[in-house]
N, C-alpha and C positions, 0 to 999 in steps of 0.2 A: 504494499500499499503506499510505502515512502520510497518507491524506487523510480525507475527512469528506463525509457526504451523508445523504439520505433516500430511503427505499425504500417505495414504495406497492405493495402485493399485492393483486389481487382473483382468490381461489380459484375453481375449479370448483364448490365446494360453496357459493358465495354470501358466503364469508366477505372481508370487507376487514382488511387489516392494515396499517399503518405503523409502520416502524422508523425511529427517531431514532439515525443515527450520526455525529451531528455533533460536533464537535470540542468539548472544554471547557478552560478555564485549566489550567495547573499549578497544584497547591496553593500553591507560593510566590508566585504572581503577586498583586499588590496593586493597588489602585486608582490609585496612583500610580507605576505601572510605567513609563510612556510620559510624556514631556513634549509636549504639544501645541503646535504653532508658531501656531495662529489659532483665533479663535473664531468665524470667519466661512467661510461656503462661498467658494471651492472647497476651501480649504486646512484645512477644520476637521479632518479626519482625519488630517492630517499628523502627525508626529512629528519632534522633534530626531533627526537621524541616521537617519530612517526605520527605526528599530528594531522597530516594529510590522509593518512589511512587508518587511524584507530582514535576512536573517542568522539566527542561531540563537534570538534572543529574540523571534523572530515565529511560532514555531512552537506550534501548539495540540496536545492530546494526540489522537492520530488514532483513528477509530472504523471506518474502511472494512475493513480486513481481519478483525476481528472481526465485523463486519456479515455480509461476505460469506460467510464461513465457517458463521456460525449460520443464514443463510437457508437455504443448501445442506443442512446438516445435517437442519434442521426441514422443510423444503418441497422438497426437490431429489431428482433421480431418480439422479445420477450422483455418484460419488465425487470426492473432494477432488482426488485426482491426477489423474485423468482431466480433469477441467475445467481444470487450471492447465497442461495441456501445449501447448496451442496459443501462451499467453503464453510460456511457457518456450523455445518454438520461434523466435517472432519475436525475443525479446529475445537468444537465442544467435546465429542466423543473420542477424538483421537485416532491417529493411524498408525500402523506398525512400522517401524524405522526399516530401512532397508540397509543392506551392506554399505551400500554409497553413501547413504548419509552418515553411517557410522564413520567410514572413512574421512568425510569432508569434516565432521566434527573432530576428529583425531588430530587432522591436520592443522587447525586452528587452535586447539586445546590450550595452549599456554597463553594465546592473547585472550581468548574467549574468559579463562580464568579470571581476569581482571575485572569481570562485569558479572555480578550477582545475579542480576534478573536475567539475563540471556541464559546464563549457567544453570538456573534452577530447572530450565525446560530440557537443555540440550547436554549438560553435564550433571545429572543426578548423582550424588555422592561424591562428587570432585571429579567422575571419570566419563568419558564420551560415552553417549547413549549407545547401547547395543543394538545389533539388528535383530528384530522380532519384539523390541520395547516399543510398550504404545506411548506415544507423543499426544500429550493434550495440552490445548492452550486455550483455556476459559476466558481468559483477558481478550484475546485476539477475537473470540466468538462474540463477545459484548460489543467489540468494536465495529464489527462485521455488522450485527444487527442494527446498531445505531446509524450506519452509514446506509443501510437498507431502508432504513425507516426514513432518514432526513436527507439523504444524497450526499454527494461529494462537498457540499459546503460544510457539511459537520466537522471535515477536517481543514479544508481551506479558509474557512470564515466562522468557524463555530467552536464548542467547548473541547472537541477532540484535539482541535490543532492548537488551542491555546494552552492545554495540559502538556503537549508536546513541547512547544515555544517554551514554557516556562521551564520544563527540565534541562532543555537545550542552555537556556541562559543560566541557569543555576549552576551548569557544569562547564562554564566558559565557552560556550559556542557562541557564534554571532547571528544564526538566523534569528527573523523576527515574525510576527503576525504580517506585517507589511509584505515581507517576501511571499509568504504562502497567497495572501491575497491578491497579490498581483502576479502570481504565475498564471501562464497562457501557453496552451499548447498551438504548435505553428503547423498550418499545412505547407509541405514543401513540395518544389516542384520533383516529378518524375523524370528521372534520367532514362534516355532510351538509347540503346546501341543495337548493334548486329554481330552476329559469329554465327557463319557457315550457312546463312539464310533463316536463323533464329532471333527474334527480337528479344533482347535482354533488357529488364525493366528493374530499376535499382532507386533508391533513395538518393536524394543530392546533399552536399555537405549543408551543415557540419557532420553529416553521417559520410565519412570518408571513405567506408569500405565499397560502395557502389560504384564510385567514380573508378576508383582502382582495379575493381573487376573488369569494367570497360576498358580501362587502358591498357591491362595485360591480355585480352582477349583480341584487340586490335594489334598489338604486337605478336601474339601467337599465330595469326590469322594467315601469316606469311610464311608459316612453317608447315611442314607435314607431320602433324601431332600423331595421327593415327597410323602413320607409317612407321612411327619410332616405336611404336608399342606402349602398352601400359607400364609403368615401374620400371622401365629400362634406364640405364645409366645416363642416355642421351635424352630422354623426356624428362626425367628428373633434373638433369642440369638444365634445360630450357625454361623449365618453371621456376627454378630457382634463380636465374639470371633476371627473368622477367620481375620476380618479385623482389631483387635489390634495387631495380629502376622505380618500382612503385613506391616503396618505403623511401626512397631518397627524395620523391617528389612528395610523398604525404609530409614529411618533416620540413620540407621546405616552404610548402604552398597551404597546407591545411590549417585552417582556424574558422573560427564563428563568421561565417558571411556577412551576417548583420554590423559585424564590428570592423572587418578588414575584407578587401577583395580576395577572391579565392578563383583562379583563373580554370573553372572546370569545364567549360566549352572546348579550351585549347586540350587540356588532358585528356579528355574521352575523345578527340578528334581522331579520324581514320590516319589524317596525314602525319598527326604527331606519333602515333602506334607505330605507322610505318617507318617514320624518322628514326625511331630507337631500335627497330629491329636490327640497324647495324652495328649497335653496342653490344648485341648479344653475338660473343664468340662461341661457337659450338665445340671447339676444340679445347678452350681453356676457361675456366672460372674467372669473372672478374674481380677485382678488388673494391670496386665501387660501393661505398657506404654512406648513409646519410649523413648529413653535416650536424644534425640535431636529431639524437636518438628519440623515437617516438614514444609516447605514453606507455607506462607498464600498466595495460589493462589487464583485469583479471580474467581469467577462462571462466569464471563461476557465474554464468549467466543461464538464463532461460530463454528455450524457443519453442513456440508451437506453430504448426502449419496445418490449415484445415480448408477443405472444400465442400460444397454439398451438390445436391444434384441440378440446382440452377446455373451453376457455373461460379457462383460468388466464392471467393478465396481470401482468406486472413492469413497473414504471414507475418508474424510477431516476434519481436526478440525484447525482453526486457530484463532487468537487472538491478540488483542493489549493490555492483559492483563485486568487490571482494566476497569469499564465502561468510555469509552471516553480515555482509556490509561493513559497519564501523565497530560491530560488536556490542552495540548499545540497544537494549531492549527497553523502551520507556516504560516506566512501572504502571502498572494497571491497566495498560493498553494492549500488551502483546506484539506492538509493532516496532519491527526493527530498522534501525536507521541506516540508510546509504552510506557508502564512503566514496560518493563520485569525485570528490573534490581531490582525491587522489589522482585523476585522469588529468588535472592541469599539471604544465609544466612547472615546478616550483621555482626555476630559475627566471630572473628579469629579462625583458626586450623579446621573448620568443613568441613565435605565432600563436601557441596554444598557452600563454602565461596566464596566471589569473587575473581577473579584472571582475569589477561589480557587475551583476547581473549577466555575466558571458556564460554562453553555453560552450561545453567542453566538447571537442571532437570525439566520434565514436568511431570503431571499426565495425560496427553491426551492418548487417547487410542482409535483410530479408529481402529475398530475389525471386520474381517471377517470369518465366520464360514463355514466349509465346511462339505458336507456330502457324502461319498464314491465318496472323491474327487473331488466332484463338489460344487459350490456355493449354500450355503444354506441361508444364512442372513449375511447382514453387517450393523453395526450400531456404533453410537458413540453420545456425549453428550458434551455440556459445562458443567462447573461445578468445576474448580480447582480442589483440592484435593479430592472432591467427584465425579470427572468424574470415575475414574476406579471402585470404588464401586459400582456406579449406573449401568455401564456397565454390570458388574460381576452379579448383581441383574437381569437385564433384562435378561442374558443368562439363569441363573436358571429359571425364569419364562417361558421362551419358552421351554428348555428341560426337565427340573423335573416338571414342573407345567402345561404344555400343553398348555399356553395360545398362542393366536395369537401374531403378532408383536404388532399390535395396544394395545392389553390388556397389554403387556409386557412393553413398554414404559410409560403406563399411570399408571401403578400399583404404589400404595405407596411405598416410600423407605425410608430406615433408612441409618444412618451413624455414624460411631464413630472412633476416633483415640486414644482412651482410657480415654477420658474424659467422659461428659454428652453422652447418647446415644440419638441424634437426631432422632426422628419419624416426619413423615408427619401427618397432622392433621386429615388425613382419616384413620389411624391406631385406632382401637375402645378402649375406655377406659379401657375393661375389657382385652384386649390384654396388654395395658400398665400397668395394676395392674400385671398381671403375670410377666412381665419383672421385676418389681420392688421386687417380691418375690424372683427371680434367682440373685439380687444384682445389678442390672441396675438402672440408673437413668433418667428417660426417660424425654427428653425435646423437646415438641412440637414446630414444625416449619412448615411454609407454603410450603417451597419446600425443597428437596436436590437436589442440582444439579440443571441444568437448562432443557432447552426443548430438550430431546432425540427424535433422527429420526433415521431410518433406512429403509432398503428394504430386501425382502424375495424372493425367487424364491419358485414358487410351481412345484414341480418335475413332477407331475402327468399331471396338467394343462398347464403346462409352463406359468402360468400368473405370473406378476411381482407385489408383494404388497408394498406398501409405507406406511410409518406410521411416525407421527410426533405427541409430547404428547403437553399437555395444558399449560405447565410451560414455554413457550416462544413462539415467533411468527412464530412458526414453520408450514410448510404446506407440505402435501404430493401433488405431482403432477404428473400426467402421461401424457405423449405427445404421440400421435399415427400418423400414416402415414407415408408420405415419399415419394418419387419419383415415378412417373407413371409406370406401369408395361410396359415392351417392347410390341408393337403393340397396346396400347391403343389409341383410336381417339376422339377427342373432336367435331368432326363434322361427320355427316353420311357419311357412305362409298357408292358412288353413283354407283359404281363397283358392289356390293352386290345385288341392289335392282332386 
């Protein structure tokens, strides 16, 4: 409820709508709000006392609840109270923790243990919650009931917001009720590109991920990606070199377009993509790196993609940034505060430095692909700065390598922004050796980004396909049925005997 994100809608009437409900900095935020501890990677984004990541000063002004309610009012078919009932039930009655939730809690146990309220839910008896344990959140259930009854203003301009802001103020934070009252979602431009006859629709900046997907697709359109084969040293090298160029441009050009110009049209142009093809040397890895390291976005985001029989699509990525956000749960509310302020560059004078009311850039990329003007697939993933590279690879997997959507989201991934080349464990050792010979430094990791999911429309059979990968607790679910057809009777019609 106190998070941020991006939503991409494709309506049955052909409209595409992108809603930016990302966080903004509080009005009292200043460029010197945090003190960075290093000018070098990997500690570039770290600050003294971790104040941009942990505690009340790390929280940005949230947009999630406002966006959800606006989307429901403008495009939904159910009322707010009905939609919130399942969440209320799971908060009140509880759900059984999964192994993944246990692992997430264990990963941040040291930070979480500093905050009693959240620890009481997820670290009972001082230890991370075990798989199978019942997770109950009665305070959150009451907050949800109040919102269901009173609407989003209960948070943005009412008692719930006042309770949260008072807690933030008492603990050294700078957010005010004026910040909450003034928050607005923004309908952003839909960026349109093409790749081998498919139309690719993505959000525009300050969501940087979409622009860079189009940029990289333009570069790769000049290469025989299919001929290289999936997972070969040659194809991985090509992807890695494209990523380096995209991340260099991201660091140089991306910021809040409301505060400084972003050369989006140039970045996503076919001409620029073709020009950068010459910078990709297939025999040898480049040494090009970003002049300014990109933000250390968390991989701990959530994504959902859904479509219905009418052709409406919702592709939505939402976050409180790192696992359990700032680790602050406001007493009596069950609401966890985000730590999206960690997405700003803590150094002065950068494109993404802290400023009052500024929106931080995001690598989120809820993507919709059209074939002959009709929906073909939609997908997205958690994963911070690894989001758009992972979605990019899934698009290649489907279009160039002929994979099913399930195969595409499951397939091994790679990532780099100019340092080591991260390769998932499933990439064979022989391929890694081939990468070494091209000048890369492979680094084995368990996962690149998080649990990707998506939907695909089979134009011939009209079947809808759902896919979710193994990297998170994602599930593909199909719901059928509906209202009875006119004239159907549930008792024999005696008149017809």
